[in-house]
C-alpha positions, 0 to 999 in steps of 0.5 A: 522508485518502487520496489515492492514485489505484491501485486494489489488492489487500489480505491480512493483515499481521503483525507476529511475527518472530523472530531467528535469528541463524543464519539468512539476512538476512531469510528469511523464515517459513516454517509448515508443518501436517504432521498426525501422524505428522509432526514440530514445523516451526518459523519464520522471519523472514518477507518480508511485502512486498506488492504490487498491479498496476493497469497492467504495462509492456511491459518484458521480464523474465524469469528470468535462468536461465530456458531454452526447453527448456521451456515449460509452460501459462503460457506464454500467461497474461499475468501477469508472474509467471506468464511467470516459470515460463512455462518451468520444467521443472515442468507448471505450470497457471494456476489453474482449472477445468483443473487442479481437474479434472486434479487428479479426474482423475488423484486426487492433491493440488495444489501450489499457488504464490502469488506476484508479479513483484517477490517476491525470494524467490519468485525465490530458490524459483524458482531453487533449486526450480523451475528443478531437474528433481529437483523438478520430476518428483516435483511432475509425478508427483505432484501437480497444480501451480498458479501463482498471481499473487496481484497478479492473484488477491487473493482465491484468495491470501486464502483460503489466506494467511488458513489459514497465518496462522490455524494456523501465527501468520504467512506471506509470499510466496512462498506455498505450500500442498497442496490436495485436489482439491476446494481444500481446504487439507491443510498449508502454509508459505512459502519451503522450500528444495531442501534438509534445512537449518536443522535443517529440512526441504527442500523434496523433504522436504517433497513427499515427506511429502506424498505419504506423507500422501495415500497411507496417511493421507488422511482425516484430511487432508481432514477435517482441510483442510475442518474448518479452512475452515468454522471460517475462514469461520464466524470471517471472516464477522462480524456486528454484534450492533446497528446502530451503535457504542456511544457513546465506543467510538470515542474509546476506540478512538482513545486506546488504539490512540495509546496502543498505538503510543506505547509500541512507539515507537522514540525512538532511530531512530524509528517504531513496533516493533522491526526488521525496520521497515515504514513502515506509514503507517496509524499515521502518519495516527493519531497525525496523527488523534488530535494534530488531536483532542487539539489541538482538546481542549485538551490542546495537550502531548499533541497536540504530544507525538504529533506529535514522535513523528512527525515524528521517523519521518518524519526518521529514514524520509527520512534512511534508506536505505530512502530512495531517494537518488539516484532518489526513492521508498521501498523495501518495509522496513528490515531494521534497526532504523536504517532503513538496509538496506532490502528494496530493491524499490519497491511503489506503495502505499507510495509513495502512502500516504507521500506522504500522510502527507508532505504532512500533516506539511507543512500541520502544520508547515510543514517544508519538508522534508516537501514535499520527501519527498514530490515526490520520491515524487511525480517518482519516480513520475512518472518512472519508474512511468508508463505510456504511456496514463496506468496507473500500475505496481505495483512494482519488484523488488528484484532486478536484475543487476549488470552486462549480460549477468550469469546471476543477479540480485542484491538492491539491485545497482541501488542499492548504490555502492562507495567507488571508484565514488563517487570516479570519478564526483564526483570534487572533491566525492566527499569532501563527498559520501562523508560525508553519506552514510555512505559508506566504503570496507569499506562501509556496511552495519554499523549493527546486527547485523542489517543484514548478518550474512553479510556480502552487501553487503560493501565496498558502501554504501547511502546514509543520512544520519547527520549535520545539513546545516547541520553539515557546510555550516558544517565545509567554510564553506559556506552550506547553500544551495550544500551542498545545491546541491552534494549535488544535482549529485552526485545527478544525476552518480550517477543518471545512471550508474546509469541505466545499470545493468540495471534492476530488473524492472518490475512493468507490471500559489518554492522551490529543490529539488535532485535528483530534484525538479523543482518542478514546478507541481502541476497536473502531478500532479493531470493524472497523477492524472485520467490514471490515473483516465480510464485505469482508466475506459478499459480496467478499466470495463465501462459497461454493467454498472458493474464494475471489472476488477481488474488490467492487462497488455496488456489487462484479467484476468479478475479481477473488481474485489474490493472494495478495487478499488472503495474505494481507487478510490473515495477517489481520485475523492474526492480528484480532485474535491476537489482541483479536479476535475469533478463528473464523479468525483464522479458515478462515485463515487457509481456505484461505491458503488452497484455496490460495495453491490451485489456486496460489503455483507452488507445483513444482519448489516454491513460489505463482504465481500471478494470478489463471492462469485461464483466457487464456487473461492474457499472464503471471502468474508472482512471483512478489517479489520486495517489494515496494510500498506495499510488495510482495503477495510473502513476506506476505505469507511467513510471514503469513506461519511463523505464521501459523506455530506457531499456529498450530502444528504437519504435518500441522506446517511443511507444513506450513514451508515446503512451506515458505522455498521453497517458499524462495528458489526462490529467492535466488538470489534475496536475495544474490544480489538485498536484497534492492529491498525485505526488507519484505522477507529479514525479512520473509527469517530472520523469517524463519530461527529462530529455534523456534518462542516466543509464548506468551499463556492468558488463562482466562475468555473472555471478562474481563477487566483482559483480555483486560489488559493482551492482551496489555501488551503482544502486549507492545514491539515491536517483530516481532517474537512473536505469541500471543495465548490466550484461553478461557478453559470455551469456547468449541468453542475455547478448541475445535479448539485448540484440533484439531490444537494444543493439546500443547495448549489445555494441557496448557490453561486446566493446567493453568486456575483459574477463578479468573485470567488471566495466561500469559505464555511465550514460546519459543524453547519448554520451557515456563518460570513460569506463571505470573498474572500481565500485569507488570509481563508480560511485566517484562518478555519479555522484560528480555531477561535473565529470567531463565525458566522451562519446562512445 
């Protein structure tokens, strides 16, 4: 179900937005907590973009206005985000004992600033405040200032983001929190402008008030922070009342989540919820999963309605400006309701999840559009986001210079176009292209009052498809293929011109397709995935301790692997195997699962903590469940345990299932009361409630064309409750693996092996249908629910 082979970090996401028309576009919520006698502070819209480091490129990027007049301790760090602040006049410390000891020695509070290198509002606050000498003097005189990259230390970010969200209802980055020297939170918020504005205190005012409170109300502040951490620790270390969910709860949660999403569906523009619109692929996954269940239970009408919502949403996203029509891939989110004007950063975790759901839509609908979009995403990654050793970069920035030598960066500068630029580049085909992508001389960011309320993009165009290609081709007297070929040529020309623009900062931790899709052999995507997995094993995994490190840039970071790193890597390794990889990936997946259990599993009360609990400076261990921009580590782990249990047999299979059942029981109330917050966990609960998962076992020589064709047939239909196992009986290592872990599979291989063909068996409920030896027969069998079966 999840095919993303990346390490990742997690954090709570949030969907509480207020609309203040007088505030700048995409202004982030700032939540501050001032114990008496401070005044009330009101929220504003949040930038909830999130990011992850796997590997980071060597491409240099520094804040455009940094002066080498100052150099602080961050200059010796590896994180691109910390290096961006290495020449601020603020006397920054990295997170660590040196900073904590200095705060204790001086008896001053800590100012903690958390962000990441492609965060737009982090850049804004740096330019406005952290490069400001007056602000820096206040920070240096009254505080010990610590800068944290949330991609390197998601565990630290989790503690203080959870605090801000719990107390004030939302959060975002940059995260700005004031701490006591013993790291208890005192008050916090997100972005602060330097001066008072919008009827709210600016950063300098905040600093003065915190200083005054520390001097005159310290006891109250410290007690309040300690109490908050105590309450959060208790609330977030949930335990299960039993070892498994009550009967029927999984199905009810799945139904409830689908109903809640359906009630929030935007029938005009697609998607679930209102602006700003995030793709949140876990919602799509839930709706696809539920449609499959409805179809299997004899409710084709309801299944069709669920699919209709999903397909329309995916089409609107693909046509919208959130999709990079020239270079491929998707931006983070749309600020308006019609998926037009995006927040322009590109996140790896979005690309992986969106490629998956578009592929699932293709498997169900057989509409080539969805396959095209998946390739569009994957080819963007292959072209722009892969390092020389196979590591996958985590993100591209929203901001870039408008021209070489520009002193400041602007959001979206790399991606937007004037009408004249289109004319000059495309010549005779400019009119066709401009009509197709709604390009106007005055600029096209006018489809919604939310798109560009402050005219930041006046005279600029964000490409969006608003008309049907067939209708436009007919209008011009062209065949649809001729029309699409011209569009492809136009995009290639624009791509070549755009490639000469200053790039955004890169966070370096038989069908005719049109540019930028190259229509490569699918094996090439597998090669990229395997290179990424090998990169992780080579650089981020200790073979002796069997532990992961969290991130890489010029070497592995000091941060250990967290729950999400293990869970998502295990998921990717299972995918690598099921799609034709070696059993070596399965061996590594089981080793990682054992280590995940050792480091994170609450054996007594169930489920996984997000951290190993070995760092005393991290005050909270959280059992996270929220499936937001990224699924939670517990949701992914539950699915991993189901998949592992279906591959092995005996006590080990029982162990995986029992851990999965206990995990889900911890979140029983969440599944009952707030199913919409945990869509992937709803799917996991239903998967675990199925007595026997469908198994497709392929037996034959590898590699061979016959095997590849049969493997493609095994994956040709959408079925998230299916496990594909392949085995070559002439391969000694493979046979030894299955004889050790599942002797039934080894026996099936011996009994069904034929030197001149590949045999497939489809098994469920302890019985197998008669073996078949052609891809067409296998596809028919997998789509034919009523076929007879016989015990093998």
